[in-house]
C-alpha positions as CSV (number, residue, x, y, z in Angstrom):
1,X,0.0,0.1,-0.1
2,X,1.4,3.6,-1.2
3,X,0.6,5.7,1.9
4,X,0.0,9.5,0.6
5,X,-0.7,12.6,3.2
6,X,-2.7,15.4,1.6
7,X,-3.3,18.9,2.8
8,X,-6.5,20.4,2.1
9,X,-7.8,24.1,2.7
10,X,-7.3,23.8,6.4
11,X,-3.7,24.2,6.0
12,X,-4.1,27.8,5.9
13,X,-5.7,27.7,9.7
14,X,-2.1,26.2,10.6
15,X,0.1,28.9,9.4
16,X,2.7,30.1,10.3
17,X,3.7,26.7,11.0
18,X,2.7,25.2,7.5
19,X,4.4,27.9,5.7
20,X,7.6,25.6,5.9
21,X,6.0,22.4,5.8
22,X,2.9,20.1,5.2
23,X,0.3,19.7,8.3
24,X,1.8,15.8,8.6
25,X,5.3,17.3,9.6
26,X,3.6,18.9,12.8
27,X,5.1,17.3,15.9
28,X,2.4,16.6,18.6
29,X,3.4,14.3,21.4
30,X,6.4,12.6,21.0
31,X,6.2,12.1,17.1
32,X,5.0,14.0,14.0
33,X,1.6,13.3,12.9
34,X,3.3,11.2,9.7
35,X,5.7,9.4,12.0
36,X,3.1,8.4,14.1
37,X,0.9,6.8,11.0
38,X,4.2,5.4,9.5
39,X,5.0,3.7,13.0
40,X,1.2,1.8,12.9
41,X,1.3,1.0,9.1
42,X,5.0,0.1,8.8
43,X,5.4,2.3,5.5
44,X,7.1,5.3,4.7
45,X,4.7,8.2,3.0
46,X,4.7,10.7,0.8
47,X,2.9,14.0,0.3
48,X,0.5,16.2,-1.5
49,X,0.8,19.8,-0.7
50,X,1.5,23.3,-2.0
51,X,3.8,23.5,-5.0
52,X,6.5,25.2,-3.8
53,X,7.0,22.6,-0.8
54,X,6.9,19.6,-3.1
55,X,10.7,19.9,-3.8
56,X,11.4,18.9,-0.4
57,X,8.4,17.0,0.4
58,X,7.5,14.7,-2.9
59,X,4.9,12.7,-4.0
60,X,5.2,9.1,-4.8
61,X,2.2,8.0,-6.5
62,X,1.5,3.9,-7.2
63,X,-1.4,1.9,-8.3
64,X,-2.4,1.1,-4.5
65,X,-2.8,4.5,-2.9
66,X,-4.2,5.5,0.6
67,X,-4.4,9.0,1.0
68,X,-4.9,10.4,4.4
69,X,-5.5,13.9,5.7
70,X,-2.1,15.1,7.2
71,X,-3.9,17.0,10.2
72,X,-5.6,13.8,11.8
73,X,-4.0,11.9,15.0
74,X,-4.4,8.2,14.6
75,X,-6.1,6.1,17.1
76,X,-7.4,2.5,17.6
77,X,-10.7,2.9,16.0
78,X,-10.0,5.1,13.0
79,X,-6.8,2.9,12.0
80,X,-9.3,-0.2,11.6
81,X,-11.9,2.2,9.6
82,X,-8.8,3.1,7.7
83,X,-7.3,0.1,7.1
84,X,-10.4,-1.7,6.1
85,X,-11.1,0.3,3.4
86,X,-11.2,-0.9,-0.4
87,X,-10.3,0.8,-3.6
88,X,-12.4,3.3,-4.9
89,X,-13.9,4.4,-1.3
90,X,-13.7,7.7,0.6
91,X,-14.2,7.9,4.6
92,X,-15.9,11.0,5.7
93,X,-16.9,13.1,8.5
94,X,-19.6,15.2,7.5
95,X,-18.0,17.2,5.0
96,X,-14.6,16.4,6.0
97,X,-12.6,13.8,3.9
98,X,-10.4,11.6,6.2
99,X,-9.1,9.1,3.7
100,X,-9.6,7.8,0.4
101,X,-8.5,4.6,-1.3
102,X,-7.9,4.3,-5.0
103,X,-5.8,2.8,-8.0
104,X,-5.7,5.9,-9.7
105,X,-2.5,7.9,-10.3
106,X,-2.7,11.0,-8.3
107,X,-1.1,14.3,-9.1
108,X,0.3,16.9,-6.8
109,X,-3.2,19.0,-6.7
110,X,-5.1,20.4,-3.0
111,X,-8.0,20.0,-5.5
112,X,-7.0,16.2,-6.8
113,X,-10.1,14.9,-4.1
114,X,-12.8,16.2,-7.0
115,X,-11.0,14.3,-9.5
116,X,-10.9,11.0,-7.9
117,X,-13.7,8.1,-9.0
118,X,-15.3,7.0,-6.0
119,X,-17.7,4.3,-5.9
120,X,-18.4,4.2,-2.1
121,X,-18.8,6.9,0.6
122,X,-18.2,5.5,4.2
123,X,-19.2,7.4,7.3
124,X,-17.0,7.8,10.0
125,X,-19.1,8.8,13.3
126,X,-16.5,8.2,16.3
127,X,-14.8,11.0,17.7
128,X,-11.8,12.5,15.6
129,X,-8.9,13.9,16.8
130,X,-8.0,16.9,14.0
131,X,-5.8,19.4,14.3
132,X,-7.3,22.4,13.0
133,X,-5.6,24.9,14.7
134,X,-1.9,26.0,15.6
135,X,-3.0,25.9,19.6
136,X,-4.6,22.5,18.9
137,X,-0.8,21.1,19.4
138,X,-0.6,22.1,22.8
139,X,-4.3,21.1,23.7
140,X,-3.8,17.6,22.2
141,X,-0.6,17.6,23.5
142,X,-1.3,15.4,26.8
143,X,-3.4,12.8,24.8
144,X,-0.7,12.4,22.1
145,X,2.3,12.1,24.4
146,X,0.4,9.1,26.3
147,X,-0.7,7.5,22.8
148,X,3.3,7.6,21.6
149,X,4.6,6.6,24.7
150,X,2.2,3.3,25.1
151,X,3.5,2.5,21.1
152,X,7.0,3.3,21.1
153,X,7.7,1.6,24.5
154,X,5.1,-1.7,24.3
155,X,7.2,-4.9,24.5
156,X,10.3,-3.0,25.7
157,X,12.8,-2.2,28.7
158,X,14.1,1.0,29.5
159,X,17.6,1.7,30.0
160,X,18.4,2.2,33.6
161,X,17.6,5.3,35.4
162,X,20.7,6.7,37.2
163,X,20.0,6.2,41.2
164,X,20.7,10.1,41.6
165,X,17.8,11.1,40.3
166,X,14.2,11.3,42.4
167,X,11.7,9.5,40.4
168,X,7.9,9.3,41.2
169,X,6.2,6.4,39.5
170,X,9.5,4.8,37.6
171,X,7.3,2.5,35.6
172,X,6.1,5.6,33.6
173,X,9.7,6.6,32.6
174,X,11.3,5.6,29.5
175,X,14.8,6.0,28.6
176,X,16.5,5.2,25.2
177,X,20.1,4.4,24.7
178,X,22.4,7.1,25.3
179,X,20.4,9.1,27.6
180,X,22.1,11.3,30.5
181,X,19.9,12.3,33.7
182,X,21.4,12.9,36.8
183,X,20.4,14.6,40.3
184,X,16.9,15.9,38.6
185,X,13.2,15.3,39.8
186,X,11.4,12.9,37.2
187,X,7.7,12.6,38.4
188,X,5.8,10.5,36.2
189,X,2.5,10.4,38.5
190,X,0.9,13.2,36.5
191,X,1.9,11.3,33.0
192,X,4.7,9.1,31.0
193,X,8.2,11.0,30.7
194,X,10.0,9.9,27.5
195,X,13.7,10.7,26.8
196,X,14.8,9.7,23.4
197,X,18.2,8.7,22.2
198,X,21.2,10.5,23.4
199,X,19.1,13.3,25.1
200,X,20.2,14.9,28.2
201,X,18.6,16.3,31.5
202,X,21.2,18.3,33.6
203,X,21.5,18.5,37.3
204,X,18.8,19.9,39.5
205,X,15.9,19.9,36.8
206,X,12.5,19.3,37.7
207,X,10.0,17.7,35.2
208,X,6.3,16.4,35.5
209,X,4.9,14.1,32.6
210,X,3.4,13.9,30.7
211,X,7.0,14.9,28.8
212,X,8.7,13.9,26.0
213,X,12.3,15.1,25.0
214,X,13.7,14.3,21.7
215,X,16.8,13.1,20.2
216,X,20.1,14.9,21.0
217,X,17.9,17.5,22.9
218,X,19.1,19.0,26.2
219,X,17.3,20.4,29.5
220,X,19.5,22.8,31.2
221,X,20.5,22.8,34.8
222,X,17.5,23.9,37.3
223,X,14.7,23.8,34.6
224,X,11.3,23.6,35.5
225,X,9.0,21.8,32.9
226,X,5.2,20.8,33.3
227,X,3.1,18.6,31.3
228,X,2.1,18.3,28.9
229,X,5.3,19.5,26.9
230,X,7.4,18.3,23.8
231,X,10.9,19.6,23.4
232,X,11.9,18.1,19.9
233,X,15.3,16.7,18.7
234,X,18.4,18.9,19.1
235,X,16.5,21.6,21.0
236,X,18.0,23.6,24.1
237,X,15.8,24.3,26.9
238,X,15.9,26.0,30.1
239,X,13.9,28.1,32.6
240,X,10.3,27.6,33.2
241,X,7.9,25.8,30.2
242,X,4.4,24.7,30.6
243,X,2.2,22.5,28.3
244,X,4.1,23.7,25.1
245,X,5.7,22.2,22.0
246,X,9.1,23.0,20.4
247,X,9.1,21.2,17.0
248,X,12.6,20.7,16.9
249,X,16.1,22.5,16.6
250,X,15.2,25.4,18.7
251,X,16.6,27.1,21.8
252,X,14.9,28.7,24.8
253,X,18.4,28.1,26.9
254,X,17.6,30.6,29.4
255,X,15.4,31.5,32.5
256,X,12.1,33.1,31.5
257,X,8.5,31.3,30.7
258,X,6.8,29.8,28.1
259,X,3.6,28.7,28.7
260,X,0.7,27.3,26.0
261,X,3.1,27.7,23.0
262,X,4.5,26.3,19.7
263,X,7.8,26.9,18.5
264,X,8.5,25.9,14.8
265,X,12.1,24.6,14.1
266,X,15.4,27.2,14.2
267,X,13.8,29.4,16.5
268,X,15.7,31.2,19.3
269,X,14.2,32.8,22.3
270,X,16.7,35.5,24.1
271,X,17.5,35.4,27.7
272,X,14.7,36.0,30.4
273,X,12.1,36.2,27.5
274,X,8.6,35.5,28.7
275,X,5.4,35.2,26.9
276,X,1.8,35.7,28.6
277,X,-0.9,32.9,28.5
278,X,-3.6,34.2,30.2
279,X,-5.3,37.6,30.2
280,X,-5.8,39.7,33.3
281,X,-9.6,39.5,33.0
282,X,-9.6,35.6,32.3
283,X,-11.3,36.3,28.9
284,X,-10.8,34.0,26.2
285,X,-8.0,34.6,24.0
286,X,-8.1,36.0,20.4
287,X,-5.1,35.3,18.0
288,X,-4.1,36.2,13.9
289,X,-5.3,33.9,11.8
290,X,-4.2,33.8,8.3
291,X,-7.1,32.0,6.6
292,X,-9.4,35.0,7.8
293,X,-7.0,37.6,7.8
294,X,-8.0,38.8,10.9
295,X,-8.2,38.3,14.6
296,X,-10.3,34.7,16.0
297,X,-11.3,33.8,19.1
298,X,-9.7,30.7,20.3
299,X,-12.1,29.6,22.9
300,X,-9.1,29.0,25.3
301,X,-8.7,30.9,28.5
302,X,-4.9,29.7,28.3
303,X,-2.7,30.6,24.7
304,X,0.6,32.1,24.7
305,X,2.9,32.1,21.5
306,X,2.9,30.7,18.4
307,X,6.3,31.1,16.3
308,X,6.8,30.0,12.9
309,X,10.5,28.8,11.7
310,X,13.8,30.5,11.8
311,X,12.2,33.3,14.0
312,X,14.0,34.8,17.0
313,X,13.7,37.5,19.8
314,X,16.5,39.2,21.8
315,X,17.1,39.2,25.7
316,X,14.2,40.4,27.8
317,X,11.7,40.0,25.0
318,X,7.8,40.1,26.4
319,X,5.2,38.6,24.3
320,X,1.5,39.1,25.2
321,X,-1.2,36.4,25.1
322,X,-2.1,35.0,21.9
323,X,0.8,36.5,20.0
324,X,1.3,35.2,16.5
325,X,5.1,35.5,14.8
326,X,5.6,34.2,11.0
327,X,8.8,33.0,9.7
328,X,12.3,34.5,10.0
329,X,11.1,37.5,12.0
330,X,13.6,39.1,14.4
331,X,12.3,40.9,17.6
332,X,13.8,42.9,20.1
333,X,13.4,46.1,22.0
334,X,11.1,47.5,25.1
335,X,7.7,46.7,25.7
336,X,5.3,44.3,24.1
337,X,5.7,43.9,20.1
338,X,2.4,43.8,18.4
339,X,0.2,40.4,18.5
340,X,0.9,39.7,15.3
341,X,4.3,39.9,14.0
342,X,4.7,39.2,9.8
343,X,7.4,36.9,8.5
344,X,10.7,38.7,7.5
345,X,9.9,41.6,10.4
346,X,12.8,43.0,12.2
347,X,12.4,45.3,15.1
348,X,9.8,45.3,17.9
349,X,7.3,47.8,19.8
350,X,8.8,50.8,18.6
351,X,8.1,49.7,15.1
352,X,9.4,47.4,12.3
353,X,11.6,47.0,9.1
354,X,11.9,44.3,6.8
355,X,14.5,41.7,7.8
356,X,16.6,41.3,4.5
357,X,16.5,38.0,2.7
358,X,20.0,38.0,1.7
359,X,20.6,38.4,5.8
360,X,18.1,35.7,6.8
361,X,19.6,33.4,4.6
362,X,23.2,34.0,5.9
363,X,21.8,33.2,9.4
364,X,20.1,30.2,8.3
365,X,23.3,28.9,7.0
366,X,25.2,29.3,10.3
367,X,22.6,27.7,12.6
368,X,22.3,24.6,10.0
369,X,25.9,24.5,10.5
370,X,25.9,24.4,13.9
371,X,23.5,21.5,13.9
372,X,26.0,19.6,11.4
373,X,22.8,19.7,8.4
374,X,23.0,21.0,5.0
375,X,21.2,24.1,4.2
376,X,20.3,22.8,0.8
377,X,18.8,24.6,-2.3
378,X,15.1,23.2,-1.5
379,X,15.4,24.9,2.1
380,X,16.6,28.1,0.7
381,X,13.9,28.0,-2.3
382,X,11.1,27.9,0.3
383,X,12.3,30.7,2.5
384,X,12.9,32.6,-1.0
385,X,9.1,31.9,-1.7
386,X,7.8,32.5,1.4
387,X,9.6,36.1,1.5
388,X,7.5,37.1,-1.6
389,X,4.4,35.8,-0.7
390,X,4.0,37.3,2.7
391,X,5.3,40.9,1.5
392,X,1.7,42.1,1.6
393,X,1.8,41.7,5.6
394,X,4.8,44.3,5.7
395,X,3.1,47.3,5.5
396,X,5.1,49.8,7.8
């Protein structure tokens, strides 16, 4: 079976995070959405997404294609229904297409569903865990960490936990090979704790589950982390963090608070930077939505910072509740910057100018080199394209 994840019009609700990736590449829990499905199917997948992402995320169509909406989290009931689909069958919930099984060749076209011949439509009536908005990533993170933990550790034995640590319910703590953790408090009473290969927790850290630490990621000394929090691969994190997701390759290395937030890849928060996640009047929080091009109500009382890939802020930066930062923004200065900061912005509360593309690419080259990763042409083309299509938001 040829597994293909497809984006639909909802990807605009997941901007700025989907400016640089298909929806299935979003991390929620321990794994990305794609990685979860691939673990269950034991097959590698390809993508139907917007044209400018296709070089990095290619499509491989075959004669036995299973197309799955990239914003859905798998569970036992949904897996059973999708695996049972016959060729020429579509699985839907109301007007939302969950999956399609087809023997037809498919093209990289977000409107491809309209052209596929379907003999039968099946209705899925059970609860569907669907990532509709960026804040759903931290809202679903508790459930997703638990599900991923159960799948990844089933039938396996953890590496020994060093005796210098204080552990509560150690049976809910799993260490992969090469993990370093000493003189820390690991409380898995509130949810599982998963430490991926070659990750490190330095002395004096206090962690409450559910919690996931990605490969080669690092928790700094004395950090205070509340669940449900995911620190993706190669991240560095310190200070206080609560119910947040760091996708990967990003740094929050110093004191400061990050709560009910999502950081993309290659982000950096300067020392003592903080975000508010609760309004003083306890009202529901509104955030900028790219699809509507206006602020919309999240329905949440707690919502912090949503930051796109490659964005950074200087020391002592303060973010208001529900702040949305685009791709490759550079934020500094006193006071609270606006709640919507467009991609390639350079400045802060006293005003912005455009962050020159050449300079942004130079920084991208440097940060990739620090992680021994090639800053290849496909990555550069994506960032160049984003510079062009986000020009309309930079109207200073």
